[in-house]
Steps between C-alpha positions, in 0.01 A plus 500: 500500500179587322218261546345412168288247659709209390781317666838490337460123433176554325648788287791271409265211397271735312796650299637154432157375371486817280843411335410131453179600338686733262751222420215249432334766279834543316552118455147459362534796258843351386332158437220678306742695282731191442201279402422754222867514374629264242676209668870518476603220267771302644525262187259253639244577227771460228604167660130383513467608132811310392382197702164516341662528147740215570218277610299586189798431283574157685127395454529596123828306481341200677213505258735523203729228646187268547398579140851414368500180711170408327646567158801306580289206618300517167828505300637203689184314429522588131861403496434156661206446235736596221775262633238220514394583146869498383541158674199360317635639171833338549342170596280511184805625294703190621218278413466646164882456437463133602216451257694681223795267564271199493327609184841568327595137589176372349551713195865371452361143550233567240757629248721203559200264439407698193843467357510129569162459329622714206806307466294172495263637244779612282676159528171320423447715186867435393444135544149438380390822315248759587176377682154595409288701746291188584829304595620799709172514690547121599826550670568636850847617561 
């Protein structure tokens, strides 16, 4: 065996270290090259984009829903006010109808009284003749 100045064990270890060193260099070079490559898209980005768009759509929908709820609340308040006004109008209308009925009764009573007075005057004229204006002014019917 030729003596190269190293033992067999030392030569083995030196060879092994050289191979490991080369493997480490190759791994570092692969990492470097892979870092500069575009990342393989596994659909994660699309899912994130869809999630973002869905979140934005939900936020927009919530804002629109809140706006609609506010408008509904305003319409309910206007409806309640209108119903109150209708109730007041109906109450006033009923009171007005009662007043009309009462006035019609008074008008009928006045007509009856007028008819009675007219009949008395005509009966007086038939019996005693026509009165002068001074005589008419003295009487109360």
